[in-house]
N, C-alpha and C positions, 0 to 999 in steps of 0.2 A: 504494499499500499504506499505509494509515494507521497511524502509530505502530509500524512494523515494527521488531522487535528483530533487526538483522542478525546479531548475535552468536549468536543462537539459531536463525536461519533455515538450513534445510538446502538448500544450493545444488543438490544432486542433484535437487530437485523441478523446477528449471528445465530440467535435462537431460531429465527425463521429459516435461515440457510440450512442449519442442521436438520430441521424438521423436513424440509423438502428433500435433502439428501437421503434421509431415512425412508421417506414414504414414496418418493418419485411421483408425487401428485400434490398439486397446490391445494386441492380440496381436502385431502386426507391430512396434509401437513397443517392446514388451518384448524381442522378439528383437534389435532394433537396439541396445538398451542393456544387454542381458544380465540382464533381470529377468523373473521369472515374472508371469503375468497377475494373481494375487492381490497381488503386491508392487506392480505398476503401479497397480492399482485403489486400493490403500491410499495410495500416493503422490499420486494424483489427488485423493483425498478430502481429504488434508491440505492440498494446494494450494488446493482449492476453499474450504476453511475459512479459510485465510489471506487469500485474495483476495476472499472473499465474493461469488463468482460461480460459476455452474455450469461455465463454461469450454467444455465439450463436451457436445453433445446426441447421444445414440445414435439413428441413423436407419438405414433399410435400405441406404443408400449409404455408411455409415461414420459416424465420429464427426464431427459438424458443429460447428465452432467458433462460440462466441457472439461478439457484437460486441466484448466485452471481450477475449476471447482474440485476435481479429484485431488489436485495437489494440496489444497488448503483444508480439505474436509477433515482429515485425521487431526491436524493441529488444533482446529477449531473445536472439534468434539472433545479432545483432551483438555483444552482450556476451560470449556464449559463444565466438564466433569470436575476439574480441580476447583473451580469456583463453587460448584454445588457442595463439594466436600468441605471447603473452608467455611461455608455458611450453614452447614448441617448442625442440627441441634446437638448439644454436648451430651445429651442422654437419650436413650431409646427405651421407652416403656412398652413392652409388648402388650400389656393389658389394655393400653389405650391406642395402640397403633391401628391405622386404617388403610395402610398402603397395600399395594399389590406386589407379590413376588412371582416371577416367571421362571419356571424350572423345566428343563428338557430332560427326559429320561429315556434310556434305551429299554428294550423289552425286558431284560433281567431286572433293572431297577423299577420298571413299572409293576412287575409281578411281586417283587420282594420288598421294595422300600417305599413306594408311593403311598400306600394306605397308612402305614404307621407314621410317615412324615406328616401327612395331612392331619391325622388324628392328634399328633403331638402339637403341631403348630396352632391348630384351632383351639385346643385345650388351653394353651398358654396365651394366645392372642386371638380372641374370638372375632375381632374386627378386621382381621386380615382377609384378603382375597388371594387365593392360590391358583395360579394358571399353570397347570401341569400339561406339558406337550410331549408328544412322541418325537424323539430326536432323529428318527430314521430319514426323514425327508428334509431336514433342516441343514443349512450351512452353519454349523455351530460357531466357527471362527468369525464369520460375518455377523451373526446375531449377537455374540458376546461383544464384539467390537462396537456394534451399533448401540449397545445397551438394551437390546430387546430381550435379552435373557439375563437373569441374575446368576443362575447355576445351570450346569449341565452335569448330569449324573450318569455314570457308565460311559458308553460310547468311547471312541478313540480320543486321545488327548488332542485338544486344539493346538494348532501349530504356532509356535512363537513364544519367546521368553516373557511376553506381556501377560501370559496366562499362568495362573497358579493351580495346583491340584493337591488334594488330600485323599489318601486311601481311606476307604470305608469298610469294605468287606473283601474277604478272600474265600473262594469256593472251589471245591473239586467236583468232578463229574461222577455220577452214579447211574445205575440202570433203574428204570421204572417200568413196571409191567403188572398185569393182574396176577393175583395170588391163587392159592397159597404157594409160596416158594421160599425155601430156607436158604438157598445158595444158588449161585449162577456161575457155572464153570465156563471155560472158553468155548468148548464144543457146543454147549447148549446156547450160549450167547450168540455164536455165529450162525447156528441153525435157525433160530427164531427170525421171522421177518422183522425188519427194522422200520420204525417210524421216524422220519426226519422232520424236525420243526422248521418250517419254511420262514418263519418270522424271526429267527435267531441267526446271528452271524458267528456262532461258536465254531471254532476250528476243531473238527473231530478227526482229523487225519491221524492223530496219535492212536486212535482205535484201530484204524486200518493197518498201521504199521505193526502194532502189537499182534494182531491176528495173523498178518502175513508172516511174521517170524515163526508162527506155529503151523504154517501151511493152511491157514483158514482165511475166509473172506466173508464179510457180512453182505446181505442183500437188502438194499433200500426198497421196500415194498410200497411205502406210503410217504407222501409229503403233505403236510398241512400246518395251519397256524397253531400256535400254542393253545389258544382258547378252544380249539376244536379237538385237541389231542386226547383229553381226558376220557370222554365217552368212548372213543375208538379203542384206546388202550384197555379200557374196562371190558369192552365187548369182544375183543379179538385177541388171539395169542400172538401179540406183537410186543416189541420192546423199544424203548427210546432212551437215549443217553442225554441226560440233562444235568445242569449244575444243581447241586444238592438242594439248595433252598427252593428252587423252582420245582424240583421233583417232589419235595415234601408237600408243597401246597397242592400240587396236582393229585398226589396220593391221598391227602386228607379229604379233598373234595369228591374223589371218585372211588375210594376204597381200593387203592392200588398198593403194590409192594414197592419199596425202595431198597435196592440191594447194591453192594459194592460191585464195581466192574471187576472182571477177572484178571485185571492187570493194573499197574499204577496209573494214576491220573494226574495231569498238571493242575496247579491251582491258579485260578483266574482272579485278578484284582479288579474290583470295582471302585472307582474314585469319583470325587466331585471336582469340577473345574470351574474357575471363574476368572474374570478379568482383574488384574492386579490393581486397577484404579479403585476397585471397591474394597481393597484391604482394610482401609481405615474407617469405612462407614460402619457405624455401630449397628444399624439395622441389618446390614448384610452380614456382619460378624455374628450377630445373634442367630440369623438363619443358618449359617455354616455350623455354628456350635450345636444348634438344635438337630440338624441333619446328622452330625457326627454322633450325638448322644443316641439318636434312634438306631443308627447302624451298630453302635457298640452294644446296645441292648439285645440285638439279634445274634 
C-alpha cells in the first residue's frame, strides 16, 4: 500500500476483504459480517481504490481473487486473527458461553469420540453450538487456514508447521463376527468370507501379508458402509477387521463377537489438529482440554 495514511484507513475494509475471500460471494460475505450487498459493494470499491487492484473478478463460479488478492489474503487473515486474540476476553466461562465450535471428524472419530465429546461439552457449556462435520470431503488444510474449523479429529495431519496436533487414542485391529466363537485361528480367519468397510481408509495390507506368509489368502466377499455392516455380520458367516473400539460398538449393538486377529496388529493413532493461531485462545484451549479428557476416559 503506497503512502497509506493508516490514521484514515478504515480497518473494516479488511474484514470485508477477508469475508469475500472466504465465501467467494459478496452476498454470503455480507451475511457473514452483517452488511447489506450495497454496503459490501461500496466497501469493495473503496478497497479497490486504495489498493489499486480489482481484487475480485465476478465469474459464474463466484468471485475469483486476483493475484494481488491471493498475495495479501494470508497476511490479512493472520493480522485479523492476532487482533481478535489481543482483544479476546481474559477469561472463558463455559457455563455462560454461547459460541459455536466447528469440528471435523473422520469415520473412526465419528463412531468412537463424537457422542461423548458432544455429551461432555453440552454438560459443561449448555449454551454452546457444536457443528460436527465429516472430514472425508473437506480440504482440512484450507478450512483450518480459513478459520472455518476449530478442530479436526482423526484424518491425516494437515500439512504445515502452522498446525499443531495432540494424540488422543491408540487402537489395534480385531476381528468381529457372529458368535459363538472362542478363538479364531489363521485357517478359519482366511476361510471365512470377509466384509470390507467401504467408508474407512484403514490400511489392512498387514493382514494380507501375514496370511501370505502362511500360504493363505482372504477373500473380500462384501464391501459396505460401517453403518450397514452390523446387521450383515449378525446374519451371515462373515468376518470384518476393525479397530477395536469401533468393533466393540458394532458388537454391542448387534450381538457380535470381538476376537483377536490370528497375528499381530499395528496400533493406529487418532489425534486432534488445529491451527496454531488458536493456541492462546482460552475458549479453544478449553475445547482441546475437554476433547482430551473425553479421549482419556475411553
